[in-house]
Predicted model as a PDB file, atoms N, CA, C, CB and O in Angstrom, pLDDT in the B-factor column:
MODEL        1                                                                  
ATOM      1  N   MET A   1      -5.180 -15.155  -6.676  1.00 95.00           N  
ATOM      2  CA  MET A   1      -5.507 -15.035  -8.002  1.00 95.00           C  
ATOM      3  C   MET A   1      -5.858 -14.227  -8.635  1.00 95.00           C  
ATOM      4  CB  MET A   1      -6.083 -15.554  -8.283  1.00 95.00           C  
ATOM      5  O   MET A   1      -6.254 -13.279  -7.958  1.00 95.00           O  
ATOM      6  N   GLU A   2      -5.928 -14.089  -9.613  1.00 96.00           N  
ATOM      7  CA  GLU A   2      -5.750 -13.087 -10.559  1.00 96.00           C  
ATOM      8  C   GLU A   2      -7.283 -12.528 -11.614  1.00 96.00           C  
ATOM      9  CB  GLU A   2      -4.513 -13.774 -11.479  1.00 96.00           C  
ATOM     10  O   GLU A   2      -8.163 -13.135 -12.224  1.00 96.00           O  
ATOM     11  N   TYR A   3      -6.863 -10.692 -11.315  1.00 98.00           N  
ATOM     12  CA  TYR A   3      -8.373 -10.221 -11.618  1.00 98.00           C  
ATOM     13  C   TYR A   3      -8.267  -9.555 -13.141  1.00 98.00           C  
ATOM     14  CB  TYR A   3      -8.989  -8.956 -10.353  1.00 98.00           C  
ATOM     15  O   TYR A   3      -7.161  -9.265 -13.596  1.00 98.00           O  
ATOM     16  N   PHE A   4      -9.217  -9.383 -13.727  1.00 98.00           N  
ATOM     17  CA  PHE A   4      -9.531  -8.437 -14.827  1.00 98.00           C  
ATOM     18  C   PHE A   4     -10.869  -7.329 -14.526  1.00 98.00           C  
ATOM     19  CB  PHE A   4      -9.863  -9.412 -16.150  1.00 98.00           C  
ATOM     20  O   PHE A   4     -12.044  -7.573 -14.251  1.00 98.00           O  
ATOM     21  N   LEU A   5     -10.001  -5.767 -14.740  1.00 98.00           N  
ATOM     22  CA  LEU A   5     -11.096  -4.857 -14.938  1.00 98.00           C  
ATOM     23  C   LEU A   5     -10.960  -3.920 -15.951  1.00 98.00           C  
ATOM     24  CB  LEU A   5     -11.362  -4.186 -13.833  1.00 98.00           C  
ATOM     25  O   LEU A   5     -10.091  -3.050 -15.906  1.00 98.00           O  
ATOM     26  N   ASP A   6     -11.845  -4.043 -16.968  1.00 98.00           N  
ATOM     27  CA  ASP A   6     -12.259  -3.194 -17.898  1.00 98.00           C  
ATOM     28  C   ASP A   6     -12.379  -1.744 -17.792  1.00 98.00           C  
ATOM     29  CB  ASP A   6     -13.268  -3.586 -18.194  1.00 98.00           C  
ATOM     30  O   ASP A   6     -13.398  -1.370 -17.212  1.00 98.00           O  
ATOM     31  N   THR A   7     -11.423  -0.651 -18.298  1.00 97.00           N  
ATOM     32  CA  THR A   7     -11.697   0.611 -17.786  1.00 97.00           C  
ATOM     33  C   THR A   7     -11.989   1.254 -18.926  1.00 97.00           C  
ATOM     34  CB  THR A   7     -10.664   1.249 -16.992  1.00 97.00           C  
ATOM     35  O   THR A   7     -12.525   2.352 -18.775  1.00 97.00           O  
ATOM     36  N   LYS A   8     -11.759   0.825 -20.220  1.00 97.00           N  
ATOM     37  CA  LYS A   8     -11.710   1.520 -21.676  1.00 97.00           C  
ATOM     38  C   LYS A   8     -12.922   2.335 -21.839  1.00 97.00           C  
ATOM     39  CB  LYS A   8     -11.652   0.441 -22.928  1.00 97.00           C  
ATOM     40  O   LYS A   8     -14.029   1.834 -21.645  1.00 97.00           O  
ATOM     41  N   GLY A   9     -12.791   3.432 -22.149  1.00 97.00           N  
ATOM     42  CA  GLY A   9     -13.660   4.367 -22.582  1.00 97.00           C  
ATOM     43  C   GLY A   9     -13.977   5.222 -21.250  1.00 97.00           C  
ATOM     44  O   GLY A   9     -15.037   5.842 -21.163  1.00 97.00           O  
ATOM     45  N   PHE A  10     -13.177   5.230 -20.388  1.00 97.00           N  
ATOM     46  CA  PHE A  10     -12.980   6.349 -19.181  1.00 97.00           C  
ATOM     47  C   PHE A  10     -11.613   7.147 -19.369  1.00 97.00           C  
ATOM     48  CB  PHE A  10     -12.923   5.571 -17.595  1.00 97.00           C  
ATOM     49  O   PHE A  10     -10.552   6.733 -19.836  1.00 97.00           O  
ATOM     50  N   GLU A  11     -11.906   8.293 -18.919  1.00 94.00           N  
ATOM     51  CA  GLU A  11     -10.767   9.117 -18.476  1.00 94.00           C  
ATOM     52  C   GLU A  11     -10.397   9.431 -17.010  1.00 94.00           C  
ATOM     53  CB  GLU A  11     -10.944  10.294 -19.048  1.00 94.00           C  
ATOM     54  O   GLU A  11     -11.165   9.241 -16.068  1.00 94.00           O  
ATOM     55  N   CYS A  12      -9.207   9.907 -16.913  1.00 89.00           N  
ATOM     56  CA  CYS A  12      -8.676   9.920 -15.292  1.00 89.00           C  
ATOM     57  C   CYS A  12      -9.927  10.996 -15.303  1.00 89.00           C  
ATOM     58  CB  CYS A  12      -6.682  10.525 -14.707  1.00 89.00           C  
ATOM     59  O   CYS A  12     -10.530  11.706 -16.108  1.00 89.00           O  
ATOM     60  N   PRO A  13      -9.936  10.628 -13.737  1.00 93.00           N  
ATOM     61  CA  PRO A  13      -9.562   9.763 -12.519  1.00 93.00           C  
ATOM     62  C   PRO A  13     -10.456   8.405 -12.585  1.00 93.00           C  
ATOM     63  CB  PRO A  13      -9.864  10.626 -11.045  1.00 93.00           C  
ATOM     64  O   PRO A  13     -10.394   7.367 -11.926  1.00 93.00           O  
ATOM     65  N   ILE A  14     -11.369   8.850 -13.710  1.00 96.00           N  
ATOM     66  CA  ILE A  14     -12.204   7.381 -13.400  1.00 96.00           C  
ATOM     67  C   ILE A  14     -11.502   5.686 -13.617  1.00 96.00           C  
ATOM     68  CB  ILE A  14     -13.550   7.443 -14.533  1.00 96.00           C  
ATOM     69  O   ILE A  14     -11.887   4.739 -12.930  1.00 96.00           O  
ATOM     70  N   PRO A  15     -10.679   5.595 -14.446  1.00 96.00           N  
ATOM     71  CA  PRO A  15     -10.134   3.843 -14.065  1.00 96.00           C  
ATOM     72  C   PRO A  15      -9.293   3.835 -12.983  1.00 96.00           C  
ATOM     73  CB  PRO A  15      -9.175   3.009 -15.289  1.00 96.00           C  
ATOM     74  O   PRO A  15      -9.275   2.713 -12.477  1.00 96.00           O  
ATOM     75  N   VAL A  16      -8.468   4.760 -12.322  1.00 96.00           N  
ATOM     76  CA  VAL A  16      -8.243   4.507 -10.527  1.00 96.00           C  
ATOM     77  C   VAL A  16      -9.207   4.423  -9.566  1.00 96.00           C  
ATOM     78  CB  VAL A  16      -7.539   5.542  -9.874  1.00 96.00           C  
ATOM     79  O   VAL A  16      -8.915   3.867  -8.507  1.00 96.00           O  
ATOM     80  N   LEU A  17     -10.508   4.954  -9.765  1.00 96.00           N  
ATOM     81  CA  LEU A  17     -11.080   5.065  -9.128  1.00 96.00           C  
ATOM     82  C   LEU A  17     -12.231   3.841  -8.823  1.00 96.00           C  
ATOM     83  CB  LEU A  17     -11.257   6.116  -9.414  1.00 96.00           C  
ATOM     84  O   LEU A  17     -12.783   3.505  -7.775  1.00 96.00           O  
ATOM     85  N   LYS A  18     -12.340   3.326 -10.232  1.00 97.00           N  
ATOM     86  CA  LYS A  18     -12.749   2.305 -10.528  1.00 97.00           C  
ATOM     87  C   LYS A  18     -12.210   1.118  -9.825  1.00 97.00           C  
ATOM     88  CB  LYS A  18     -12.650   2.292 -11.680  1.00 97.00           C  
ATOM     89  O   LYS A  18     -12.829   0.560  -8.919  1.00 97.00           O  
ATOM     90  N   ALA A  19     -11.008   0.728 -10.269  1.00 96.00           N  
ATOM     91  CA  ALA A  19      -9.552  -0.206  -9.481  1.00 96.00           C  
ATOM     92  C   ALA A  19      -9.762  -0.339  -7.747  1.00 96.00           C  
ATOM     93  CB  ALA A  19      -7.730   0.903  -9.744  1.00 96.00           C  
ATOM     94  O   ALA A  19     -10.017  -1.314  -7.040  1.00 96.00           O  
ATOM     95  N   LYS A  20      -9.512   1.220  -7.403  1.00 96.00           N  
ATOM     96  CA  LYS A  20     -10.210   1.216  -5.850  1.00 96.00           C  
ATOM     97  C   LYS A  20     -11.281   0.335  -5.432  1.00 96.00           C  
ATOM     98  CB  LYS A  20     -10.823   2.490  -5.550  1.00 96.00           C  
ATOM     99  O   LYS A  20     -11.369  -0.693  -4.761  1.00 96.00           O  
ATOM    100  N   LYS A  21     -12.110   1.147  -6.104  1.00 97.00           N  
ATOM    101  CA  LYS A  21     -13.896   0.356  -5.317  1.00 97.00           C  
ATOM    102  C   LYS A  21     -13.467  -1.099  -6.004  1.00 97.00           C  
ATOM    103  CB  LYS A  21     -16.125   1.212  -6.211  1.00 97.00           C  
ATOM    104  O   LYS A  21     -13.091  -1.836  -5.093  1.00 97.00           O  
ATOM    105  N   PHE A  22     -13.421  -1.518  -6.812  1.00 96.00           N  
ATOM    106  CA  PHE A  22     -13.001  -2.971  -6.938  1.00 96.00           C  
ATOM    107  C   PHE A  22     -11.540  -4.023  -6.525  1.00 96.00           C  
ATOM    108  CB  PHE A  22     -13.125  -3.019  -8.211  1.00 96.00           C  
ATOM    109  O   PHE A  22     -11.258  -5.141  -6.958  1.00 96.00           O  
ATOM    110  N   ILE A  23     -10.786  -3.127  -5.504  1.00 96.00           N  
ATOM    111  CA  ILE A  23      -9.566  -3.756  -5.081  1.00 96.00           C  
ATOM    112  C   ILE A  23     -10.084  -4.057  -3.431  1.00 96.00           C  
ATOM    113  CB  ILE A  23      -8.063  -2.650  -5.330  1.00 96.00           C  
ATOM    114  O   ILE A  23      -9.324  -4.528  -2.585  1.00 96.00           O  
ATOM    115  N   LYS A  24     -11.298  -3.743  -3.208  1.00 95.00           N  
ATOM    116  CA  LYS A  24     -11.844  -3.566  -2.131  1.00 95.00           C  
ATOM    117  C   LYS A  24     -12.359  -5.073  -1.932  1.00 95.00           C  
ATOM    118  CB  LYS A  24     -12.842  -2.391  -2.160  1.00 95.00           C  
ATOM    119  O   LYS A  24     -12.129  -5.637  -0.862  1.00 95.00           O  
ATOM    120  N   LYS A  25     -13.153  -5.817  -3.107  1.00 93.00           N  
ATOM    121  CA  LYS A  25     -13.456  -7.126  -3.065  1.00 93.00           C  
ATOM    122  C   LYS A  25     -12.152  -8.033  -3.206  1.00 93.00           C  
ATOM    123  CB  LYS A  25     -14.464  -7.385  -4.120  1.00 93.00           C  
ATOM    124  O   LYS A  25     -12.315  -9.238  -3.398  1.00 93.00           O  
ATOM    125  N   LEU A  26     -10.952  -7.540  -3.126  1.00 96.00           N  
ATOM    126  CA  LEU A  26      -9.829  -8.784  -3.130  1.00 96.00           C  
ATOM    127  C   LEU A  26      -9.280  -8.869  -1.993  1.00 96.00           C  
ATOM    128  CB  LEU A  26      -8.665  -8.699  -4.090  1.00 96.00           C  
ATOM    129  O   LEU A  26      -9.417  -7.964  -1.170  1.00 96.00           O  
ATOM    130  N   ASN A  27      -8.375 -10.254  -1.674  1.00 96.00           N  
ATOM    131  CA  ASN A  27      -7.522 -10.152  -0.906  1.00 96.00           C  
ATOM    132  C   ASN A  27      -5.730  -9.942  -0.868  1.00 96.00           C  
ATOM    133  CB  ASN A  27      -7.915 -10.990  -0.489  1.00 96.00           C  
ATOM    134  O   ASN A  27      -5.170 -10.566  -1.770  1.00 96.00           O  
ATOM    135  N   LYS A  28      -5.088  -9.396  -0.229  1.00 95.00           N  
ATOM    136  CA  LYS A  28      -3.657  -9.454  -0.430  1.00 95.00           C  
ATOM    137  C   LYS A  28      -3.066 -10.651  -0.851  1.00 95.00           C  
ATOM    138  CB  LYS A  28      -3.037  -9.121   0.663  1.00 95.00           C  
ATOM    139  O   LYS A  28      -3.186 -11.782  -0.380  1.00 95.00           O  
ATOM    140  N   LYS A  29      -2.210 -10.122  -2.095  1.00 97.00           N  
ATOM    141  CA  LYS A  29      -1.355 -10.984  -2.716  1.00 97.00           C  
ATOM    142  C   LYS A  29      -2.168 -11.223  -4.232  1.00 97.00           C  
ATOM    143  CB  LYS A  29      -1.106 -12.394  -1.722  1.00 97.00           C  
ATOM    144  O   LYS A  29      -1.598 -11.703  -5.212  1.00 97.00           O  
ATOM    145  N   ASP A  30      -3.737 -10.750  -4.216  1.00 98.00           N  
ATOM    146  CA  ASP A  30      -4.045 -11.218  -5.308  1.00 98.00           C  
ATOM    147  C   ASP A  30      -3.530 -10.000  -6.509  1.00 98.00           C  
ATOM    148  CB  ASP A  30      -5.601 -11.598  -5.202  1.00 98.00           C  
ATOM    149  O   ASP A  30      -3.029  -8.936  -6.145  1.00 98.00           O  
ATOM    150  N   THR A  31      -3.694 -10.270  -7.623  1.00 98.00           N  
ATOM    151  CA  THR A  31      -3.214  -9.698  -8.972  1.00 98.00           C  
ATOM    152  C   THR A  31      -4.133  -9.270  -9.444  1.00 98.00           C  
ATOM    153  CB  THR A  31      -2.625 -10.459  -9.910  1.00 98.00           C  
ATOM    154  O   THR A  31      -5.089 -10.033  -9.583  1.00 98.00           O  
ATOM    155  N   ILE A  32      -4.273  -7.637  -9.971  1.00 98.00           N  
ATOM    156  CA  ILE A  32      -5.444  -7.098 -10.899  1.00 98.00           C  
ATOM    157  C   ILE A  32      -4.762  -6.846 -12.557  1.00 98.00           C  
ATOM    158  CB  ILE A  32      -6.094  -5.427 -10.143  1.00 98.00           C  
ATOM    159  O   ILE A  32      -3.625  -6.430 -12.780  1.00 98.00           O  
ATOM    160  N   LEU A  33      -5.621  -7.159 -13.420  1.00 98.00           N  
ATOM    161  CA  LEU A  33      -4.775  -6.935 -14.884  1.00 98.00           C  
ATOM    162  C   LEU A  33      -5.633  -5.850 -15.144  1.00 98.00           C  
ATOM    163  CB  LEU A  33      -4.723  -8.255 -16.222  1.00 98.00           C  
ATOM    164  O   LEU A  33      -6.728  -6.077 -14.629  1.00 98.00           O  
ATOM    165  N   ILE A  34      -5.593  -4.597 -15.817  1.00 97.00           N  
ATOM    166  CA  ILE A  34      -6.266  -3.373 -15.930  1.00 97.00           C  
ATOM    167  C   ILE A  34      -6.387  -2.952 -17.429  1.00 97.00           C  
ATOM    168  CB  ILE A  34      -5.541  -2.326 -15.105  1.00 97.00           C  
ATOM    169  O   ILE A  34      -5.318  -2.565 -17.900  1.00 97.00           O  
ATOM    170  N   GLU A  35      -7.502  -2.941 -18.325  1.00 97.00           N  
ATOM    171  CA  GLU A  35      -6.838  -2.360 -19.584  1.00 97.00           C  
ATOM    172  C   GLU A  35      -7.707  -0.809 -19.636  1.00 97.00           C  
ATOM    173  CB  GLU A  35      -7.110  -3.526 -21.166  1.00 97.00           C  
ATOM    174  O   GLU A  35      -8.830  -0.570 -19.193  1.00 97.00           O  
ATOM    175  N   SER A  36      -6.873  -0.007 -20.247  1.00 97.00           N  
ATOM    176  CA  SER A  36      -7.536   1.145 -20.271  1.00 97.00           C  
ATOM    177  C   SER A  36      -7.072   1.772 -21.475  1.00 97.00           C  
ATOM    178  CB  SER A  36      -7.363   1.933 -19.080  1.00 97.00           C  
ATOM    179  O   SER A  36      -6.137   1.237 -22.072  1.00 97.00           O  
ATOM    180  N   ASP A  37      -7.634   2.925 -21.963  1.00 97.00           N  
ATOM    181  CA  ASP A  37      -7.295   3.704 -23.684  1.00 97.00           C  
ATOM    182  C   ASP A  37      -6.603   4.919 -23.018  1.00 97.00           C  
ATOM    183  CB  ASP A  37      -8.997   4.315 -24.947  1.00 97.00           C  
ATOM    184  O   ASP A  37      -5.723   5.544 -23.609  1.00 97.00           O  
ATOM    185  N   ASP A  38      -6.936   5.168 -22.035  1.00 95.00           N  
ATOM    186  CA  ASP A  38      -6.512   6.256 -21.205  1.00 95.00           C  
ATOM    187  C   ASP A  38      -5.208   6.719 -21.075  1.00 95.00           C  
ATOM    188  CB  ASP A  38      -6.835   6.025 -20.092  1.00 95.00           C  
ATOM    189  O   ASP A  38      -4.783   6.528 -19.936  1.00 95.00           O  
ATOM    190  N   PRO A  39      -4.026   7.525 -22.195  1.00 92.00           N  
ATOM    191  CA  PRO A  39      -2.679   7.690 -22.376  1.00 92.00           C  
ATOM    192  C   PRO A  39      -2.197   7.746 -21.031  1.00 92.00           C  
ATOM    193  CB  PRO A  39      -2.310   8.859 -23.204  1.00 92.00           C  
ATOM    194  O   PRO A  39      -1.238   7.006 -20.816  1.00 92.00           O  
ATOM    195  N   LEU A  40      -2.727   8.621 -19.802  1.00 93.00           N  
ATOM    196  CA  LEU A  40      -2.552   9.263 -18.785  1.00 93.00           C  
ATOM    197  C   LEU A  40      -2.396   7.937 -17.628  1.00 93.00           C  
ATOM    198  CB  LEU A  40      -3.756  10.370 -18.638  1.00 93.00           C  
ATOM    199  O   LEU A  40      -1.562   7.945 -16.723  1.00 93.00           O  
ATOM    200  N   SER A  41      -3.537   6.644 -17.915  1.00 94.00           N  
ATOM    201  CA  SER A  41      -3.583   5.817 -17.012  1.00 94.00           C  
ATOM    202  C   SER A  41      -1.907   5.513 -16.161  1.00 94.00           C  
ATOM    203  CB  SER A  41      -4.265   4.607 -17.775  1.00 94.00           C  
ATOM    204  O   SER A  41      -1.488   5.639 -15.010  1.00 94.00           O  
ATOM    205  N   LYS A  42      -1.288   5.028 -17.578  1.00 93.00           N  
ATOM    206  CA  LYS A  42      -0.007   4.697 -17.176  1.00 93.00           C  
ATOM    207  C   LYS A  42       0.711   4.875 -15.670  1.00 93.00           C  
ATOM    208  CB  LYS A  42       0.664   5.369 -18.033  1.00 93.00           C  
ATOM    209  O   LYS A  42       1.132   4.182 -14.744  1.00 93.00           O  
ATOM    210  N   PHE A  43       0.533   6.562 -16.142  1.00 95.00           N  
ATOM    211  CA  PHE A  43       1.086   7.778 -14.939  1.00 95.00           C  
ATOM    212  C   PHE A  43       0.164   7.552 -13.782  1.00 95.00           C  
ATOM    213  CB  PHE A  43       0.921   9.610 -15.462  1.00 95.00           C  
ATOM    214  O   PHE A  43       0.631   7.365 -12.659  1.00 95.00           O  
ATOM    215  N   ASP A  44      -1.046   7.560 -13.992  1.00 96.00           N  
ATOM    216  CA  ASP A  44      -1.969   7.351 -12.766  1.00 96.00           C  
ATOM    217  C   ASP A  44      -1.944   5.859 -11.487  1.00 96.00           C  
ATOM    218  CB  ASP A  44      -3.417   7.333 -13.566  1.00 96.00           C  
ATOM    219  O   ASP A  44      -2.125   5.853 -10.270  1.00 96.00           O  
ATOM    220  N   PHE A  45      -1.640   4.762 -12.456  1.00 97.00           N  
ATOM    221  CA  PHE A  45      -1.900   3.678 -11.625  1.00 97.00           C  
ATOM    222  C   PHE A  45      -0.203   3.423 -11.397  1.00 97.00           C  
ATOM    223  CB  PHE A  45      -2.946   2.345 -12.386  1.00 97.00           C  
ATOM    224  O   PHE A  45      -0.010   2.482 -10.627  1.00 97.00           O  
ATOM    225  N   LYS A  46       0.880   3.974 -11.835  1.00 97.00           N  
ATOM    226  CA  LYS A  46       2.153   3.956 -11.328  1.00 97.00           C  
ATOM    227  C   LYS A  46       2.174   4.967 -10.186  1.00 97.00           C  
ATOM    228  CB  LYS A  46       3.176   4.240 -12.407  1.00 97.00           C  
ATOM    229  O   LYS A  46       3.159   4.777  -9.473  1.00 97.00           O  
ATOM    230  N   ASN A  47       1.319   6.096  -9.734  1.00 97.00           N  
ATOM    231  CA  ASN A  47       1.406   6.778  -8.846  1.00 97.00           C  
ATOM    232  C   ASN A  47       0.551   5.581  -7.759  1.00 97.00           C  
ATOM    233  CB  ASN A  47       0.865   8.310  -9.208  1.00 97.00           C  
ATOM    234  O   ASN A  47       1.205   5.205  -6.787  1.00 97.00           O  
ATOM    235  N   PHE A  48      -0.515   5.152  -7.890  1.00 97.00           N  
ATOM    236  CA  PHE A  48      -1.668   5.039  -7.209  1.00 97.00           C  
ATOM    237  C   PHE A  48      -1.027   3.423  -6.477  1.00 97.00           C  
ATOM    238  CB  PHE A  48      -3.261   5.102  -8.346  1.00 97.00           C  
ATOM    239  O   PHE A  48      -1.583   2.960  -5.481  1.00 97.00           O  
ATOM    240  N   CYS A  49       0.005   2.811  -7.038  1.00 98.00           N  
ATOM    241  CA  CYS A  49       0.805   1.381  -6.834  1.00 98.00           C  
ATOM    242  C   CYS A  49       1.757   2.337  -5.895  1.00 98.00           C  
ATOM    243  CB  CYS A  49       1.642   0.376  -8.463  1.00 98.00           C  
ATOM    244  O   CYS A  49       1.616   1.957  -4.733  1.00 98.00           O  
ATOM    245  N   GLU A  50       2.216   2.890  -5.935  1.00 98.00           N  
ATOM    246  CA  GLU A  50       3.114   3.933  -4.890  1.00 98.00           C  
ATOM    247  C   GLU A  50       2.508   4.190  -4.041  1.00 98.00           C  
ATOM    248  CB  GLU A  50       3.593   5.200  -5.258  1.00 98.00           C  
ATOM    249  O   GLU A  50       2.889   3.736  -2.962  1.00 98.00           O  
ATOM    250  N   GLU A  51       1.379   4.958  -4.056  1.00 97.00           N  
ATOM    251  CA  GLU A  51       0.546   5.825  -2.795  1.00 97.00           C  
ATOM    252  C   GLU A  51       0.243   3.998  -1.602  1.00 97.00           C  
ATOM    253  CB  GLU A  51      -1.709   6.948  -3.763  1.00 97.00           C  
ATOM    254  O   GLU A  51       0.415   3.767  -0.405  1.00 97.00           O  
ATOM    255  N   ASN A  52      -0.180   3.258  -2.616  1.00 97.00           N  
ATOM    256  CA  ASN A  52      -0.620   2.199  -1.832  1.00 97.00           C  
ATOM    257  C   ASN A  52      -0.160   0.772  -1.338  1.00 97.00           C  
ATOM    258  CB  ASN A  52      -1.467   2.032  -2.304  1.00 97.00           C  
ATOM    259  O   ASN A  52      -0.783  -0.232  -0.994  1.00 97.00           O  
ATOM    260  N   ASN A  53       1.130   1.074  -1.435  1.00 97.00           N  
ATOM    261  CA  ASN A  53       2.616  -0.270  -1.790  1.00 97.00           C  
ATOM    262  C   ASN A  53       2.243  -1.298  -2.515  1.00 97.00           C  
ATOM    263  CB  ASN A  53       3.308  -1.182  -0.415  1.00 97.00           C  
ATOM    264  O   ASN A  53       2.843  -2.342  -2.261  1.00 97.00           O  
ATOM    265  N   TYR A  54       1.456  -1.338  -3.323  1.00 98.00           N  
ATOM    266  CA  TYR A  54       1.163  -2.252  -4.252  1.00 98.00           C  
ATOM    267  C   TYR A  54       2.181  -2.647  -5.419  1.00 98.00           C  
ATOM    268  CB  TYR A  54       0.038  -1.807  -4.759  1.00 98.00           C  
ATOM    269  O   TYR A  54       2.225  -1.975  -6.449  1.00 98.00           O  
ATOM    270  N   GLN A  55       2.728  -3.397  -5.284  1.00 98.00           N  
ATOM    271  CA  GLN A  55       3.654  -4.125  -6.278  1.00 98.00           C  
ATOM    272  C   GLN A  55       3.318  -3.932  -7.933  1.00 98.00           C  
ATOM    273  CB  GLN A  55       3.547  -5.731  -5.910  1.00 98.00           C  
ATOM    274  O   GLN A  55       2.575  -4.737  -8.495  1.00 98.00           O  
ATOM    275  N   LEU A  56       3.890  -2.867  -8.616  1.00 98.00           N  
ATOM    276  CA  LEU A  56       3.233  -2.795  -9.869  1.00 98.00           C  
ATOM    277  C   LEU A  56       4.330  -3.671 -10.568  1.00 98.00           C  
ATOM    278  CB  LEU A  56       2.937  -1.212 -10.493  1.00 98.00           C  
ATOM    279  O   LEU A  56       5.534  -3.418 -10.534  1.00 98.00           O  
ATOM    280  N   LEU A  57       3.674  -4.875 -11.289  1.00 98.00           N  
ATOM    281  CA  LEU A  57       4.353  -6.045 -12.285  1.00 98.00           C  
ATOM    282  C   LEU A  57       5.007  -5.318 -13.927  1.00 98.00           C  
ATOM    283  CB  LEU A  57       2.844  -7.372 -12.697  1.00 98.00           C  
ATOM    284  O   LEU A  57       6.151  -5.373 -14.378  1.00 98.00           O  
ATOM    285  N   SER A  58       4.042  -4.816 -14.380  1.00 98.00           N  
ATOM    286  CA  SER A  58       4.068  -4.593 -15.636  1.00 98.00           C  
ATOM    287  C   SER A  58       2.863  -3.631 -16.371  1.00 98.00           C  
ATOM    288  CB  SER A  58       4.126  -5.881 -16.124  1.00 98.00           C  
ATOM    289  O   SER A  58       1.690  -3.753 -16.017  1.00 98.00           O  
ATOM    290  N   ILE A  59       3.312  -2.568 -17.531  1.00 97.00           N  
ATOM    291  CA  ILE A  59       2.293  -1.970 -17.807  1.00 97.00           C  
ATOM    292  C   ILE A  59       3.259  -1.951 -19.516  1.00 97.00           C  
ATOM    293  CB  ILE A  59       1.785  -0.470 -16.692  1.00 97.00           C  
ATOM    294  O   ILE A  59       4.446  -1.857 -19.829  1.00 97.00           O  
ATOM    295  N   ILE A  60       2.157  -2.076 -20.144  1.00 96.00           N  
ATOM    296  CA  ILE A  60       2.329  -2.908 -21.874  1.00 96.00           C  
ATOM    297  C   ILE A  60       1.393  -2.157 -22.446  1.00 96.00           C  
ATOM    298  CB  ILE A  60       1.898  -4.786 -22.168  1.00 96.00           C  
ATOM    299  O   ILE A  60       0.205  -2.148 -22.125  1.00 96.00           O  
ATOM    300  N   HIS A  61       2.043  -1.339 -23.538  1.00 91.00           N  
ATOM    301  CA  HIS A  61       1.346  -0.660 -24.818  1.00 91.00           C  
ATOM    302  C   HIS A  61       1.160  -1.581 -25.411  1.00 91.00           C  
ATOM    303  CB  HIS A  61       1.973   0.325 -25.673  1.00 91.00           C  
ATOM    304  O   HIS A  61       2.135  -2.177 -25.868  1.00 91.00           O  
ATOM    305  N   SER A  62      -0.398  -2.159 -25.685  1.00 86.00           N  
ATOM    306  CA  SER A  62      -0.844  -2.975 -27.004  1.00 86.00           C  
ATOM    307  C   SER A  62      -1.615  -2.373 -27.918  1.00 86.00           C  
ATOM    308  CB  SER A  62      -1.579  -4.119 -26.736  1.00 86.00           C  
ATOM    309  O   SER A  62      -2.727  -2.068 -27.489  1.00 86.00           O  
ATOM    310  N   LYS A  63      -1.410  -2.117 -28.967  1.00 84.00           N  
ATOM    311  CA  LYS A  63      -2.202  -1.092 -30.292  1.00 84.00           C  
ATOM    312  C   LYS A  63      -2.622   0.424 -29.165  1.00 84.00           C  
ATOM    313  CB  LYS A  63      -4.268  -2.173 -31.204  1.00 84.00           C  
ATOM    314  O   LYS A  63      -1.632   1.064 -28.811  1.00 84.00           O  
ATOM    315  N   LYS A  64      -3.483   0.742 -28.848  1.00 91.00           N  
ATOM    316  CA  LYS A  64      -4.448   2.094 -28.457  1.00 91.00           C  
ATOM    317  C   LYS A  64      -4.472   1.507 -26.886  1.00 91.00           C  
ATOM    318  CB  LYS A  64      -6.355   2.301 -29.432  1.00 91.00           C  
ATOM    319  O   LYS A  64      -4.732   2.232 -25.925  1.00 91.00           O  
ATOM    320  N   VAL A  65      -4.157   0.073 -26.776  1.00 96.00           N  
ATOM    321  CA  VAL A  65      -4.620  -0.238 -25.177  1.00 96.00           C  
ATOM    322  C   VAL A  65      -3.283  -0.383 -24.197  1.00 96.00           C  
ATOM    323  CB  VAL A  65      -5.563  -1.845 -25.080  1.00 96.00           C  
ATOM    324  O   VAL A  65      -2.239  -0.986 -24.445  1.00 96.00           O  
ATOM    325  N   ILE A  66      -3.606   0.274 -23.148  1.00 97.00           N  
ATOM    326  CA  ILE A  66      -2.335  -0.178 -21.937  1.00 97.00           C  
ATOM    327  C   ILE A  66      -2.969  -0.911 -21.004  1.00 97.00           C  
ATOM    328  CB  ILE A  66      -1.542   1.100 -21.044  1.00 97.00           C  
ATOM    329  O   ILE A  66      -4.075  -0.637 -20.539  1.00 97.00           O  
ATOM    330  N   LYS A  67      -1.938  -2.338 -20.559  1.00 97.00           N  
ATOM    331  CA  LYS A  67      -2.440  -2.981 -19.739  1.00 97.00           C  
ATOM    332  C   LYS A  67      -1.263  -2.441 -18.500  1.00 97.00           C  
ATOM    333  CB  LYS A  67      -2.639  -4.563 -20.225  1.00 97.00           C  
ATOM    334  O   LYS A  67      -0.072  -2.136 -18.552  1.00 97.00           O  
ATOM    335  N   ILE A  68      -2.140  -2.497 -17.559  1.00 98.00           N  
ATOM    336  CA  ILE A  68      -1.193  -2.342 -16.212  1.00 98.00           C  
ATOM    337  C   ILE A  68      -2.029  -3.591 -15.399  1.00 98.00           C  
ATOM    338  CB  ILE A  68      -1.258  -0.474 -15.274  1.00 98.00           C  
ATOM    339  O   ILE A  68      -3.199  -3.932 -15.227  1.00 98.00           O  
ATOM    340  N   LYS A  69      -0.553  -4.086 -14.981  1.00 98.00           N  
ATOM    341  CA  LYS A  69      -0.806  -4.991 -14.369  1.00 98.00           C  
ATOM    342  C   LYS A  69      -0.011  -4.938 -12.839  1.00 98.00           C  
ATOM    343  CB  LYS A  69      -0.554  -6.043 -15.259  1.00 98.00           C  
ATOM    344  O   LYS A  69       1.157  -4.556 -12.898  1.00 98.00           O  
ATOM    345  N   PHE A  70      -0.447  -5.224 -11.729  1.00 98.00           N  
ATOM    346  CA  PHE A  70      -0.233  -4.987 -10.182  1.00 98.00           C  
ATOM    347  C   PHE A  70      -0.565  -5.933  -9.218  1.00 98.00           C  
ATOM    348  CB  PHE A  70      -0.918  -3.922  -9.753  1.00 98.00           C  
ATOM    349  O   PHE A  70      -1.728  -6.338  -9.229  1.00 98.00           O  
ATOM    350  N   ARG A  71       0.394  -6.480  -8.182  1.00 98.00           N  
ATOM    351  CA  ARG A  71      -0.009  -7.281  -6.630  1.00 98.00           C  
ATOM    352  C   ARG A  71      -0.383  -6.028  -6.129  1.00 98.00           C  
ATOM    353  CB  ARG A  71       1.331  -8.194  -5.551  1.00 98.00           C  
ATOM    354  O   ARG A  71      -0.065  -4.865  -6.377  1.00 98.00           O  
ATOM    355  N   ILE A  72      -1.294  -6.698  -5.203  1.00 96.00           N  
ATOM    356  CA  ILE A  72      -2.078  -6.032  -4.075  1.00 96.00           C  
ATOM    357  C   ILE A  72      -1.094  -6.149  -2.717  1.00 96.00           C  
ATOM    358  CB  ILE A  72      -3.659  -6.860  -3.840  1.00 96.00           C  
ATOM    359  O   ILE A  72      -1.472  -5.691  -1.639  1.00 96.00           O  
TER     360      ILE A  72                                                      
ENDMDL                                                                          
END                                                                             
């Protein structure tokens, strides 16, 4: 399944912390799409995925929103 988490309006490290809490409800192989407006979130989530062995699928900049998609 694919899930969505909106973290716009929050700065580092809050988007990653919110994602970490949200992921606890998900199953392995689920996909999550996160929207953030914190420019550092692309680096934070790249590191977060590497540390947790999550598969980073994409990081897309759309205007001032960064869309980060990964599989748990």
